[in-house]
C-alpha positions as CSV (number, residue, x, y, z in Angstrom):
1,R,26.6,68.8,59.7
2,E,24.4,67.1,62.2
3,L,21.5,66.2,59.9
4,A,24.0,64.3,57.8
5,E,25.7,62.7,60.8
6,E,22.6,61.7,62.6
7,L,19.9,61.3,60.1
8,G,21.6,60.8,57.0
9,L,20.1,63.9,55.4
10,V,21.8,66.4,53.2
11,A,19.9,69.7,53.3
12,T,20.3,73.4,51.7
13,I,20.9,75.6,54.6
14,G,18.8,78.9,54.6
15,R,18.8,82.1,56.8
16,L,19.9,82.2,60.6
17,L,16.9,81.7,62.8
18,V,18.5,81.6,66.2
19,V,21.6,82.5,67.8
20,E,22.4,81.8,71.3
21,H,25.3,82.7,73.7
22,Q,25.6,79.8,76.4
23,S,27.8,80.8,79.3
24,V,27.0,78.1,81.9
25,P,30.3,76.6,83.2
26,E,28.9,73.2,84.1
27,D,27.4,72.5,80.8
28,K,29.5,73.3,77.8
29,G,31.3,76.5,79.0
30,D,31.2,79.6,76.9
31,S,29.9,78.8,73.4
32,L,27.7,80.1,70.6
33,M,24.8,78.0,69.2
34,F,23.2,78.5,65.8
35,V,20.0,77.4,64.2
36,Y,19.4,77.7,60.6
37,D,16.4,77.2,58.5
38,A,16.9,73.8,56.6
39,G,13.7,73.7,54.9
40,E,10.7,71.0,55.5
41,L,10.2,67.5,55.4
42,D,7.1,65.4,54.7
43,G,7.9,62.5,57.0
44,T,10.7,60.3,58.5
45,D,11.0,57.8,55.6
46,S,14.3,59.2,54.3
47,F,16.0,59.3,57.5
48,V,18.8,56.9,58.1
49,L,19.4,56.8,61.8
50,C,22.9,56.8,63.4
51,A,22.6,53.7,65.6
52,D,25.2,55.0,68.1
53,E,23.5,58.0,68.8
54,L,19.5,57.6,68.1
55,E,17.0,55.0,68.7
56,E,14.2,56.8,67.0
57,A,13.2,59.9,65.2
58,R,10.0,61.7,65.1
59,F,8.1,65.0,64.6
60,V,6.5,66.5,67.8
61,E,4.7,69.7,68.3
62,P,6.7,72.7,69.6
63,G,4.9,72.6,72.8
64,Q,6.2,69.1,73.4
65,L,9.9,69.7,72.9
66,D,10.5,69.8,76.4
67,E,9.4,66.4,76.8
68,F,12.4,65.3,74.5
69,L,15.1,67.7,75.1
70,P,16.9,69.6,77.8
71,V,15.1,72.9,78.7
72,R,17.5,75.2,76.8
73,Q,17.5,73.2,73.7
74,A,13.6,72.9,73.7
75,R,13.5,76.9,74.3
76,R,15.9,77.3,71.2
77,L,14.1,75.0,68.8
78,A,10.8,76.5,70.0
79,A,12.3,79.9,69.1
80,A,13.4,79.1,65.8
81,V,9.9,77.6,64.9
82,Q,8.6,81.1,65.8
83,A,11.5,83.0,64.1
84,R,10.7,81.0,60.9
85,K,7.1,82.1,61.1
86,A,7.9,85.6,61.9
87,G,10.6,86.0,59.3
88,V,13.0,87.1,62.0
89,T,16.2,86.0,63.7
90,V,16.1,85.4,67.5
91,E,18.9,86.3,70.0
92,M,19.1,84.3,73.1
93,V,21.5,84.1,76.2
94,N,21.3,80.7,78.2
95,G,18.0,79.7,77.0
96,Q,16.3,83.2,77.3
97,G,15.3,85.5,74.6
98,V,17.1,88.8,74.6
99,D,15.0,92.0,73.7
100,A,16.0,94.0,70.7
101,P,17.1,97.6,71.8
């Protein structure tokens, strides 16, 4: 939904990469955030930016995410990149990874 709304992209949604439980009251309250694999893009030429929400879209290295996103979102997306490479699903709570039992 967010890809279509903010970038004008329609993607085939793949497997779940990250599930994060957020319980920080001053942020969004108690919520679950999911990140799914939506494939790869070669560039930004096909983007149609939602003018009310975005001024620019670009690709950045995972190590640069915290320069563009709030800390928890940067951690979640960095975890998604690693999960995709490793073929796993990552569980997080409030921006921190949860060790599997």
